[in-house]
TIVEXRO-150020 format. One record per residue (C-alpha): x, y, z; residue number from 1. Coordinates in Angstrom, 1 decimal, always signed. Layout:
BEGIN
c1  c2  c3  pos
X  Y  Z  NUM
...
//
This chain:
BEGIN
c1  c2  c3  pos
-36.8  +17.8  +50.0  1
-35.1  +20.4  +48.0  2
-31.7  +18.8  +48.5  3
-33.0  +15.3  +47.6  4
-34.6  +16.8  +44.4  5
-31.3  +18.4  +43.5  6
-29.3  +15.1  +44.0  7
-31.9  +13.2  +42.1  8
-31.6  +15.7  +39.3  9
-27.8  +15.5  +39.3  10
-28.0  +11.7  +39.2  11
-30.4  +11.7  +36.4  12
-28.2  +14.2  +34.5  13
-25.2  +12.0  +35.0  14
-27.1  +8.9  +33.8  15
-28.4  +10.8  +30.8  16
-24.8  +12.0  +30.0  17
-23.5  +8.5  +30.1  18
-26.3  +7.3  +27.9  19
-25.7  +10.1  +25.4  20
-22.0  +9.2  +25.2  21
-22.9  +5.5  +24.8  22
-25.2  +6.4  +22.0  23
-22.6  +8.2  +20.0  24
-22.1  +6.3  +16.8  25
-18.6  +4.8  +16.5  26
-16.4  +5.8  +13.6  27
-15.7  +2.6  +11.8  28
-12.7  +1.9  +9.5  29
-12.7  -1.2  +7.3  30
-9.4  -2.9  +6.3  31
-10.2  -4.8  +3.2  32
-7.5  -7.1  +1.8  33
-6.4  -10.6  +1.1  34
-6.3  -12.5  +4.4  35
-5.8  -16.0  +3.0  36
-4.3  -15.9  -0.5  37
-1.4  -14.7  -2.6  38
-1.2  -11.3  -0.9  39
-1.9  -12.4  +2.7  40
+1.7  -12.1  +3.8  41
+2.2  -8.7  +2.1  42
-0.9  -7.1  +3.6  43
-3.3  -9.5  +5.5  44
-3.4  -9.3  +9.2  45
-0.4  -6.9  +9.2  46
-2.4  -4.1  +7.7  47
-5.1  -4.6  +10.3  48
-2.5  -4.4  +13.1  49
-1.0  -1.2  +11.6  50
-4.4  +0.5  +11.3  51
-5.3  -0.4  +14.9  52
-2.0  +1.0  +16.1  53
-2.9  +4.4  +14.5  54
-6.3  +4.3  +16.3  55
-4.6  +3.4  +19.6  56
-2.0  +6.2  +19.2  57
-4.8  +8.7  +19.0  58
-6.5  +7.4  +22.1  59
-9.1  +5.2  +20.4  60
-11.5  +8.1  +19.9  61
-12.1  +11.1  +17.7  62
-13.7  +13.6  +20.1  63
-16.5  +11.6  +21.8  64
-16.7  +9.0  +19.1  65
-14.9  +5.6  +19.6  66
-13.0  +4.3  +16.6  67
-13.4  +0.7  +15.5  68
-11.4  -1.2  +13.0  69
-13.1  -4.0  +11.0  70
-11.4  -6.3  +8.6  71
-12.5  -8.7  +5.8  72
-11.0  -10.9  +3.1  73
-11.8  -9.9  -0.5  74
-10.3  -13.2  -1.8  75
-8.8  -11.2  -4.8  76
-12.3  -11.2  -6.4  77
-13.9  -7.9  -7.4  78
-17.4  -9.2  -6.9  79
-16.6  -10.3  -3.3  80
-14.8  -7.1  -2.5  81
-17.6  -5.0  -3.9  82
-20.2  -6.9  -1.9  83
-18.2  -6.4  +1.3  84
-17.8  -2.7  +0.6  85
-21.5  -2.2  +0.0  86
-22.4  -4.0  +3.2  87
-19.9  -2.1  +5.2  88
-21.0  +1.3  +3.9  89
-24.8  +0.7  +3.7  90
-25.3  -1.5  +6.8  91
-22.4  -1.5  +9.1  92
-21.6  +2.2  +9.3  93
-18.0  +2.0  +7.9  94
-16.9  +5.4  +6.7  95
-13.4  +4.7  +5.4  96
-12.2  +1.6  +3.5  97
-8.4  +1.0  +3.6  98
-5.7  -1.0  +1.9  99
-7.3  -3.1  -0.9  100
-4.5  -4.8  -2.7  101
-5.5  -6.1  -6.1  102
-6.3  -3.2  -8.4  103
-9.3  -4.8  -10.0  104
-10.9  -4.9  -6.5  105
-9.6  -1.4  -5.7  106
-11.4  +0.1  -8.8  107
-14.7  -1.5  -7.7  108
-14.3  -0.3  -4.1  109
-13.3  +3.2  -5.3  110
-16.4  +3.6  -7.3  111
-18.7  +2.4  -4.5  112
-17.0  +4.9  -2.1  113
-17.7  +7.6  -4.6  114
-21.4  +6.6  -5.0  115
-21.9  +6.5  -1.2  116
-19.7  +9.6  -0.6  117
-17.4  +7.8  +1.8  118
-13.5  +7.6  +1.8  119
-11.3  +5.0  +0.1  120
-7.5  +5.1  +0.9  121
-5.5  +2.6  -1.1  122
-2.3  +1.4  +0.5  123
-1.9  -2.1  -1.0  124
-3.6  -1.0  -4.2  125
-1.1  -0.4  -7.0  126
-2.6  +0.9  -10.3  127
-1.7  +4.6  -10.9  128
-5.1  +4.9  -12.8  129
-6.6  +5.3  -9.3  130
-5.3  +8.9  -9.5  131
-5.4  +9.1  -13.2  132
-8.4  +8.3  -15.5  133
-10.3  +6.6  -12.6  134
-9.6  +9.4  -10.0  135
-12.3  +10.3  -7.5  136
-12.9  +13.1  -5.0  137
-13.3  +10.3  -2.5  138
-10.0  +8.4  -3.2  139
-6.5  +8.9  -1.7  140
-3.7  +6.7  -3.0  141
-1.1  +6.5  -0.2  142
+1.9  +4.2  -0.4  143
+3.0  +3.5  -3.9  144
+1.7  +3.1  -7.5  145
+2.7  +1.5  -10.7  146
+3.9  +4.7  -12.4  147
+6.2  +5.6  -9.6  148
+7.6  +2.0  -9.0  149
+8.0  +1.2  -12.7  150
+9.5  +4.5  -13.8  151
+11.9  +4.8  -10.9  152
+13.2  +1.3  -11.2  153
+13.3  +1.1  -15.0  154
+15.4  +4.2  -15.3  155
+17.7  +3.2  -12.4  156
+18.5  -0.2  -13.8  157
+19.2  +1.0  -17.3  158
+21.5  +3.7  -15.8  159
+23.4  +0.8  -14.2  160
+23.8  -1.1  -17.5  161
+20.7  -3.2  -17.7  162
+19.5  -2.4  -21.2  163
+17.7  -5.5  -22.6  164
+14.6  -6.4  -20.6  165
+12.2  -9.3  -20.4  166
+8.9  -8.6  -18.5  167
+7.2  -11.2  -16.3  168
+3.8  -9.9  -15.7  169
+0.7  -10.7  -13.6  170
-2.2  -10.9  -16.0  171
-4.6  -8.4  -14.6  172
-4.9  -4.6  -14.3  173
-2.1  -4.1  -11.8  174
+0.5  -6.1  -13.7  175
-0.4  -4.6  -17.1  176
+0.0  -1.1  -15.8  177
+3.2  -1.9  -14.0  178
+4.7  -3.5  -17.1  179
+3.7  -0.5  -19.2  180
+5.4  +1.9  -16.7  181
+8.6  +0.0  -16.5  182
+8.7  -0.4  -20.3  183
+8.1  +3.3  -20.9  184
+11.0  +4.2  -18.5  185
+13.3  +1.6  -20.0  186
+12.8  +2.9  -23.5  187
+13.0  +6.5  -22.4  188
+16.4  +5.7  -20.8  189
+17.7  +4.0  -24.0  190
+16.9  +0.4  -23.2  191
+14.7  -2.1  -25.0  192
+12.1  -4.7  -24.1  193
+12.8  -7.9  -26.0  194
+9.9  -10.0  -24.7  195
+7.2  -10.6  -22.1  196
+5.2  -13.3  -20.6  197
+1.9  -12.9  -18.6  198
+0.9  -15.4  -15.9  199
-2.3  -15.9  -14.0  200
-2.7  -14.7  -10.4  201
-1.6  -17.4  -8.0  202
+0.7  -19.3  -10.5  203
+2.7  -22.1  -8.8  204
+4.9  -23.1  -11.8  205
+6.7  -20.4  -13.6  206
+9.0  -22.7  -15.6  207
+7.5  -22.0  -19.0  208
+7.8  -18.2  -18.5  209
+11.4  -18.5  -17.2  210
+12.5  -20.6  -20.1  211
+11.1  -17.8  -22.4  212
+13.1  -15.3  -20.4  213
+16.3  -17.3  -20.7  214
+15.9  -17.7  -24.4  215
+15.1  -14.0  -25.1  216
+18.7  -12.8  -24.8  217
+17.6  -10.2  -22.2  218
+20.0  -9.1  -19.4  219
+17.2  -7.9  -17.0  220
+14.1  -9.7  -15.7  221
+11.5  -7.1  -14.9  222
+9.0  -8.6  -12.4  223
+5.6  -6.9  -12.9  224
+3.9  -8.9  -10.2  225
+3.7  -8.9  -6.4  226
+3.0  -10.9  -3.3  227
+3.2  -14.7  -3.4  228
+3.5  -14.6  -7.2  229
+6.6  -12.5  -6.9  230
+8.1  -14.8  -4.2  231
+7.4  -17.9  -6.1  232
+8.8  -16.5  -9.4  233
+12.0  -15.3  -7.6  234
+12.5  -18.7  -6.0  235
+12.1  -20.6  -9.3  236
+14.3  -18.0  -11.2  237
+17.1  -18.8  -8.7  238
+16.6  -22.6  -9.3  239
+16.8  -21.9  -13.1  240
+20.0  -20.0  -12.6  241
+18.7  -16.7  -14.1  242
+20.5  -14.4  -11.6  243
+23.8  -15.7  -13.0  244
+23.0  -14.1  -16.4  245
+20.3  -11.6  -15.8  246
+19.7  -8.7  -13.3  247
+16.6  -9.0  -11.2  248
+14.4  -5.9  -11.1  249
+11.4  -5.9  -8.8  250
+9.4  -2.7  -8.4  251
+7.0  -4.2  -5.8  252
+9.4  -6.5  -4.0  253
+9.8  -5.9  -0.3  254
+11.1  -7.5  +2.9  255
+8.6  -10.5  +2.8  256
+10.5  -12.0  -0.2  257
+14.0  -12.4  +1.4  258
+12.4  -13.5  +4.6  259
+10.7  -16.3  +2.8  260
+13.5  -17.2  +0.4  261
+16.8  -16.1  +2.0  262
+19.1  -13.5  +0.6  263
+21.0  -15.9  -1.7  264
+17.8  -16.3  -3.8  265
+17.4  -12.5  -4.2  266
+20.4  -12.2  -6.6  267
+21.1  -8.6  -5.5  268
+17.7  -7.5  -6.8  269
+17.0  -3.7  -7.1  270
+13.7  -2.4  -5.7  271
+12.0  +0.9  -4.9  272
+10.2  +1.6  -1.7  273
+8.9  +4.6  +0.3  274
+9.5  +2.8  +3.6  275
+12.1  +0.5  +5.1  276
+11.9  -0.7  +8.7  277
+15.5  +0.2  +9.5  278
+15.5  +3.6  +7.8  279
+15.5  +5.8  +11.0  280
+14.6  +5.8  +14.7  281
+10.9  +6.4  +14.1  282
+10.7  +3.5  +11.5  283
+12.6  +1.2  +13.8  284
+10.4  +2.0  +16.8  285
+7.2  +1.4  +14.9  286
+8.6  -1.8  +13.3  287
+9.7  -3.4  +16.5  288
+6.3  -2.7  +18.0  289
+4.6  -4.2  +14.9  290
+6.8  -7.2  +15.1  291
+5.9  -7.9  +18.7  292
+2.2  -7.9  +17.7  293
+2.4  -9.8  +14.4  294
+1.5  -13.5  +14.8  295
+4.6  -14.6  +12.8  296
+6.8  -11.8  +14.2  297
+7.2  -10.2  +10.8  298
+8.6  -6.7  +10.3  299
+6.2  -4.4  +8.5  300
+6.6  -3.7  +4.8  301
+5.8  -0.4  +3.1  302
+2.1  -1.2  +2.4  303
+1.5  -2.2  +6.0  304
+3.3  +0.9  +7.2  305
+1.0  +2.9  +4.8  306
-2.1  +1.6  +6.6  307
-0.7  +3.1  +9.8  308
+0.1  +6.5  +8.3  309
-3.1  +6.7  +6.2  310
-5.3  +5.9  +9.2  311
-3.5  +8.5  +11.3  312
-4.0  +11.3  +8.8  313
-7.6  +10.3  +8.1  314
-8.5  +10.4  +11.8  315
-6.8  +13.8  +12.2  316
-8.7  +15.1  +9.2  317
-12.0  +14.0  +10.8  318
-10.9  +15.6  +14.1  319
-10.3  +18.9  +12.2  320
-13.9  +18.7  +11.0  321
-15.2  +18.4  +14.6  322
-15.7  +14.6  +14.2  323
-17.9  +14.9  +11.2  324
-17.1  +12.0  +8.8  325
-20.3  +11.3  +6.9  326
-19.3  +13.6  +4.0  327
-16.4  +11.7  +2.4  328
-15.5  +14.4  -0.1  329
-15.2  +16.9  +2.8  330
-12.8  +14.6  +4.6  331
-10.7  +14.1  +1.6  332
-10.7  +17.9  +0.9  333
-9.4  +18.3  +4.5  334
-6.6  +15.8  +3.8  335
-5.5  +17.9  +0.8  336
-5.4  +21.2  +2.6  337
-1.7  +21.1  +3.7  338
+1.3  +18.8  +3.8  339
+1.6  +16.6  +6.9  340
+4.7  +15.5  +8.7  341
+4.3  +11.7  +8.7  342
+6.4  +9.7  +11.2  343
+7.1  +6.9  +8.7  344
+7.0  +8.5  +5.3  345
+8.3  +12.0  +6.0  346
+6.7  +15.1  +4.7  347
+3.6  +14.1  +2.7  348
+1.4  +16.2  +0.4  349
-1.9  +14.9  -0.9  350
-2.4  +16.3  -4.4  351
-5.7  +17.4  -6.0  352
-5.9  +14.0  -7.9  353
-5.6  +12.1  -4.6  354
-2.0  +11.0  -4.9  355
+0.0  +11.1  -1.7  356
+3.5  +12.5  -2.5  357
+6.5  +11.4  -0.3  358
+10.1  +10.5  -0.9  359
+11.1  +7.1  -2.3  360
+14.3  +5.0  -1.9  361
+16.1  +2.9  -4.5  362
+17.5  -0.1  -2.6  363
+19.4  -3.3  -3.3  364
+19.2  -6.7  -1.7  365
+22.3  -7.4  +0.4  366
+24.4  -10.5  -0.1  367
+24.3  -13.0  +2.8  368
+27.7  -11.8  +3.8  369
+26.6  -8.2  +4.0  370
+23.6  -8.9  +6.2  371
+24.1  -8.4  +10.0  372
+21.1  -10.3  +11.2  373
+17.5  -11.3  +10.7  374
+15.5  -8.7  +8.6  375
+18.7  -6.9  +7.6  376
+17.9  -7.4  +3.9  377
+18.4  -4.2  +1.9  378
+20.9  -1.4  +1.5  379
+20.2  +2.1  +0.3  380
+21.4  +3.0  -3.2  381
+19.8  +6.4  -3.7  382
+17.2  +8.8  -2.4  383
+14.5  +9.8  -4.9  384
+12.8  +13.1  -3.9  385
+9.0  +13.2  -4.1  386
+9.1  +15.7  -7.0  387
+11.0  +13.1  -9.1  388
+9.3  +10.0  -7.9  389
+5.7  +10.5  -8.9  390
+3.9  +11.1  -12.2  391
+3.2  +14.8  -12.9  392
-0.5  +15.4  -12.2  393
-1.1  +16.7  -15.7  394
+0.1  +13.3  -17.1  395
-2.6  +11.2  -15.5  396
-5.7  +12.4  -17.2  397
-7.5  +13.0  -13.9  398
-10.5  +15.3  -14.2  399
-9.7  +16.8  -10.7  400
-6.3  +18.0  -11.9  401
-7.8  +21.3  -13.2  402
//
């Protein structure tokens, strides 16, 4: 009897242990981006794949908690994105929202994350105001921002002789701030901005804007747009012959554009990026793995790589807190404690204002003759150290800057 009682007790304990493990609430991450529109190639399913890779690389769990990745399409509409964020945080148990291209949507999501004390990490989001006047103890801005991209590229192009600029700008928060950043850097370096045109998101016909650019007398076309808008504008600029008389400068251009258009259409465009798939062995290994999983066999761009790295450091921060993730401010504080060695972006420090600091590269599109094969699109022009790439914290107006 005693032995049977003992075995029964052990069996009951095992069942109870399994039930307890099954009852552990999963740690849910929500990748919120454009899955069907103008930014779907630039983030879309690729960002979801990258986040899932980070979860898989940490064994799919933080302690006893399984980690789940959710995704949704914000349709580039702030009200839609805000509704998804509220449902995720209030009903579905999501504790970190990731990516969020389209700065208007990102501002709405950042505020909701602050109100609910959860975490928002922007990878596709661009506006530097996310770590400036709209900074939050719940926000980390990971991959790039408009200040870094605009200033680094504006100064570099002027230094290479491009002094008279015409700005082609997406007419919403992201485009406006990116234009302002480029223009500020151009003027500081001794150049001038001779004109600008603003276009709606999702524009299919850029002819009226490109005619204005041609007539302006500018020798540089500064492209303060991104995603499908950028690709369409580049294609039509080539058709209008602009690269024959103007330099192309694209602070948020990445590998998706030459893959869609071909290198001949890129006109030797100069770009800035913190990640390129062929940069080193770690980047190549991640990128080939990503390509094998992507439904169109794309290589990752910087913002998709950012979703991998940001998810990795977030989960490690939660692990350092013993798996506690409900207090978003505490998780972000853990992220800020010490620099991390990121496999894709190099040594990365998250500043008090939430800005992730890592090196940046100035790159130029290759000519078709220079390319050695598919996805061999850019060549390195210069390394930009982190301390030179990002806006000084005191210049952003963030209340967390101290």
